[in-house]
N, C-alpha and C positions, 0 to 999 in steps of 0.2 A: 101095347102101352097107350094109355089113353093122355087124350092133349089136354093140359089143363087151360080153365080159362079164366082169366084174368077178369077182378070183382073191377066193377065200373067205379069212377069215383064219385062219390056224391056230394063232394063239394065243388066240382067242377063245372056241374050245370048252376049253381047258386052260384060261383066266381061269374061266370058269365053272364047272369040275369044281373048281377049287382052292378058289373062292368057296364053292361049298356043302359041300364036305368041312370047309374050316376053319370055316364060320359053323356046322355041326354039332357040329365039335369045340369052339368056342370057347362056345357055349351048354351044352354039358354042365359045363364049367369053372366058368362063372359060375352055373350052379343049382348046383355042390355047394359053391362057396365062400358061397355066401348063406346056406347051413345054418349057416355058423360066425360068422354076425354079429350082434351085437345085438337084439334083440326089440324096435326101437324104429322109429317109422313114419318119424323124420327119415333117421336110417340108412340103412333101407332104401329111402328115396327118393333120398337121396345115391348111392348104390350104383349104384342103379337107373340114373340117369341117367349117372354116368358110363360103366357098362357097356353100356349102350344106344349110346352114342358111340364108344366107342374101337376097337369094328371099322372105323368109316370111314373112315380115313386108310390100314390096309394096303388096304382096299377099292379105293380111290382108286389109290395107286401099283401095284396089279393093273392095273387097267383101263387106267390110264397105259401100262404095258408092253406089253397086247393092241393098242391103238390104234396106238402105234409100231412094228409088227413090219417095216414097208417101209422105215423109216430105216436099219437096218441090213444 
């Protein structure tokens, strides 16, 4: 009996590369925009909360795309 080898997912490498580059660009934009915020703890906290969560939805979509590589 021969062991079947799983085929590598070509989209996984693309997804990881896009995620790393995208997060680096996103971080640079978020940090730059933070300089223009009013210097108040509540504004900074809300900004950090929102910007800390915004990247999650594109990342989920990206990894769903990568996981469905055999469906097409």
